[in-house]
Structure formats: C-alpha cells, structure tokens
C-alpha positions as protocol buffer text, in pm:
chain_id: "A"
residue {
  index: 1
  type: MET
  ca { x: -1747 y: -1759 z: 1066 }
}
residue {
  index: 2
  type: LYS
  ca { x: -1631 y: -1482 z: 832 }
}
residue {
  index: 3
  type: ASN
  ca { x: -1273 y: -1502 z: 704 }
}
residue {
  index: 4
  type: ILE
  ca { x: -1072 y: -1215 z: 856 }
}
residue {
  index: 5
  type: PRO
  ca { x: -766 y: -1116 z: 650 }
}
residue {
  index: 6
  type: PRO
  ca { x: -428 y: -1110 z: 826 }
}
residue {
  index: 7
  type: HIS
  ca { x: -342 y: -770 z: 969 }
}
residue {
  index: 8
  type: VAL
  ca { x: -77 y: -592 z: 1178 }
}
residue {
  index: 9
  type: LYS
  ca { x: -136 y: -280 z: 1390 }
}
residue {
  index: 10
  type: LEU
  ca { x: 129 y: -29 z: 1491 }
}
residue {
  index: 11
  type: THR
  ca { x: 62 y: 256 z: 1733 }
}
residue {
  index: 12
  type: LEU
  ca { x: 269 y: 566 z: 1654 }
}
residue {
  index: 13
  type: PRO
  ca { x: 415 y: 811 z: 1909 }
}
residue {
  index: 14
  type: ASP
  ca { x: 136 y: 1066 z: 1842 }
}
residue {
  index: 15
  type: GLY
  ca { x: -131 y: 806 z: 1929 }
}
residue {
  index: 16
  type: SER
  ca { x: -240 y: 745 z: 1570 }
}
residue {
  index: 17
  type: ARG
  ca { x: -233 y: 389 z: 1441 }
}
residue {
  index: 18
  type: LEU
  ca { x: -127 y: 225 z: 1116 }
}
residue {
  index: 19
  type: THR
  ca { x: -295 y: -102 z: 1020 }
}
residue {
  index: 20
  type: ALA
  ca { x: -165 y: -322 z: 738 }
}
residue {
  index: 21
  type: VAL
  ca { x: -422 y: -567 z: 600 }
}
residue {
  index: 22
  type: ALA
  ca { x: -330 y: -845 z: 357 }
}
residue {
  index: 23
  type: TYR
  ca { x: -585 y: -946 z: 94 }
}
residue {
  index: 24
  type: SER
  ca { x: -530 y: -1270 z: -98 }
}
residue {
  index: 25
  type: GLN
  ca { x: -808 y: -1218 z: -352 }
}
residue {
  index: 26
  type: GLU
  ca { x: -752 y: -1370 z: -692 }
}
residue {
  index: 27
  type: ASP
  ca { x: -762 y: -1055 z: -910 }
}
residue {
  index: 28
  type: TYR
  ca { x: -540 y: -808 z: -715 }
}
residue {
  index: 29
  type: PRO
  ca { x: -373 y: -967 z: -411 }
}
residue {
  index: 30
  type: GLY
  ca { x: -201 y: -707 z: -196 }
}
residue {
  index: 31
  type: ILE
  ca { x: -162 y: -516 z: 127 }
}
residue {
  index: 32
  type: ASN
  ca { x: -358 y: -202 z: 223 }
}
residue {
  index: 33
  type: LEU
  ca { x: -226 y: 46 z: 481 }
}
residue {
  index: 34
  type: TYR
  ca { x: -485 y: 235 z: 687 }
}
residue {
  index: 35
  type: LEU
  ca { x: -435 y: 536 z: 917 }
}
residue {
  index: 36
  type: SER
  ca { x: -653 y: 570 z: 1229 }
}
residue {
  index: 37
  type: ARG
  ca { x: -658 y: 893 z: 1431 }
}
residue {
  index: 38
  type: GLU
  ca { x: -880 y: 980 z: 1724 }
}
residue {
  index: 39
  type: GLY
  ca { x: -1182 y: 1179 z: 1611 }
}
residue {
  index: 40
  type: HIS
  ca { x: -1128 y: 1093 z: 1242 }
}
residue {
  index: 41
  type: PRO
  ca { x: -1256 y: 807 z: 1026 }
}
residue {
  index: 42
  type: GLU
  ca { x: -1004 y: 540 z: 931 }
}
residue {
  index: 43
  type: GLU
  ca { x: -833 y: 628 z: 600 }
}
residue {
  index: 44
  type: LEU
  ca { x: -681 y: 406 z: 332 }
}
residue {
  index: 45
  type: ILE
  ca { x: -351 y: 588 z: 269 }
}
residue {
  index: 46
  type: CYS
  ca { x: -163 y: 348 z: 39 }
}
residue {
  index: 47
  type: PHE
  ca { x: -142 y: -7 z: -94 }
}
residue {
  index: 48
  type: VAL
  ca { x: 84 y: -247 z: -277 }
}
residue {
  index: 49
  type: GLU
  ca { x: -71 y: -504 z: -509 }
}
residue {
  index: 50
  type: PHE
  ca { x: 7 y: -763 z: -772 }
}
residue {
  index: 51
  type: ASN
  ca { x: -143 y: -631 z: -1098 }
}
residue {
  index: 52
  type: ARG
  ca { x: -179 y: -914 z: -1352 }
}
residue {
  index: 53
  type: GLU
  ca { x: -249 y: -660 z: -1628 }
}
residue {
  index: 54
  type: ARG
  ca { x: 110 y: -530 z: -1614 }
}
residue {
  index: 55
  type: GLN
  ca { x: 402 y: -693 z: -1793 }
}
residue {
  index: 56
  type: ALA
  ca { x: 644 y: -924 z: -1610 }
}
residue {
  index: 57
  type: GLY
  ca { x: 880 y: -731 z: -1383 }
}
residue {
  index: 58
  type: GLU
  ca { x: 623 y: -454 z: -1338 }
}
residue {
  index: 59
  type: ASN
  ca { x: 343 y: -653 z: -1172 }
}
residue {
  index: 60
  type: ILE
  ca { x: 401 y: -521 z: -821 }
}
residue {
  index: 61
  type: CYS
  ca { x: 242 y: -176 z: -804 }
}
residue {
  index: 62
  type: ILE
  ca { x: 222 y: 91 z: -533 }
}
residue {
  index: 63
  type: GLY
  ca { x: -76 y: 323 z: -496 }
}
residue {
  index: 64
  type: VAL
  ca { x: -97 y: 631 z: -273 }
}
residue {
  index: 65
  type: TYR
  ca { x: -399 y: 837 z: -172 }
}
residue {
  index: 66
  type: GLN
  ca { x: -438 y: 1192 z: -40 }
}
residue {
  index: 67
  type: PRO
  ca { x: -718 y: 1308 z: 192 }
}
residue {
  index: 68
  type: ASP
  ca { x: -1029 y: 1431 z: 7 }
}
residue {
  index: 69
  type: VAL
  ca { x: -922 y: 1270 z: -324 }
}
residue {
  index: 70
  type: ASP
  ca { x: -1116 y: 959 z: -428 }
}
residue {
  index: 71
  type: ASP
  ca { x: -861 y: 815 z: -672 }
}
residue {
  index: 72
  type: THR
  ca { x: -491 y: 744 z: -625 }
}
residue {
  index: 73
  type: VAL
  ca { x: -255 y: 1039 z: -664 }
}
residue {
  index: 74
  type: TYR
  ca { x: 33 y: 798 z: -736 }
}
residue {
  index: 75
  type: TYR
  ca { x: 18 y: 454 z: -896 }
}
residue {
  index: 76
  type: GLU
  ca { x: 336 y: 306 z: -1041 }
}
residue {
  index: 77
  type: PRO
  ca { x: 506 y: -33 z: -1067 }
}
residue {
  index: 78
  type: TYR
  ca { x: 794 y: -125 z: -840 }
}
residue {
  index: 79
  type: ARG
  ca { x: 1037 y: -193 z: -1125 }
}
residue {
  index: 80
  type: VAL
  ca { x: 1318 y: -444 z: -1152 }
}
residue {
  index: 81
  type: LYS
  ca { x: 1639 y: -270 z: -1261 }
}
residue {
  index: 82
  type: GLY
  ca { x: 1962 y: -457 z: -1327 }
}
residue {
  index: 83
  type: GLY
  ca { x: 1833 y: -764 z: -1145 }
}
residue {
  index: 84
  type: GLN
  ca { x: 1737 y: -564 z: -834 }
}
residue {
  index: 85
  type: LEU
  ca { x: 1400 y: -429 z: -732 }
}
residue {
  index: 86
  type: GLY
  ca { x: 1372 y: -51 z: -716 }
}
residue {
  index: 87
  type: TRP
  ca { x: 1126 y: 237 z: -728 }
}
residue {
  index: 88
  type: ASN
  ca { x: 1116 y: 448 z: -1039 }
}
residue {
  index: 89
  type: ASN
  ca { x: 1158 y: 824 z: -982 }
}
residue {
  index: 90
  type: CYS
  ca { x: 1173 y: 798 z: -601 }
}
residue {
  index: 91
  type: THR
  ca { x: 1441 y: 939 z: -375 }
}
residue {
  index: 92
  type: PRO
  ca { x: 1548 y: 720 z: -81 }
}
residue {
  index: 93
  type: ARG
  ca { x: 1476 y: 862 z: 261 }
}
residue {
  index: 94
  type: GLU
  ca { x: 1778 y: 971 z: 464 }
}
residue {
  index: 95
  type: SER
  ca { x: 1837 y: 780 z: 785 }
}
C-alpha cells in the first residue's frame, strides 16, 4: 500500500477548501497548502519547508505562489530575532 502523507482539510465559508499536506522527505521536509475550488484545478498556493542549504536560524522558509506563475513569487526564511521567531518584512494581520 502506498504511503499517504498526513493531511488536514478545511472547508471555507465560500465552499472552497484548503488542504495542508505534510511531507517528511529527507531533502526538504515541509507542509504544502493547496486551494481547491469547484470548477478549478487544485492549486499549490504556499508552503513552509526546512531548507538545509540555509544557515542555522534561517532554515525554515516560506514560499508563496500566484496563479499563472510557475515559480514562487515570495521565498524567504522565517528568521529568529532576539530569541523569538518572526517574519522579516511582514506586517501582522489585524484581528
């Protein structure tokens, strides 16, 4: 039987669905986030991964895609600042 990676599905109020899939591969372990909408193919919209090629403290990286663009439009490490994790150049969302 084929190994199915762990995943979580969340249906949104508009009927679309987000699916998070965890991949434990050796080279870039991480989590991909897919968007599913009726009448549209499933899209990989973003991911977080452990990048061994980055220096310590910058190994966890976030990548974001846009529709109709093959490569990431954003790829940056989730940096440790002053002993706390934080995103570089990102504004927190208001609650």
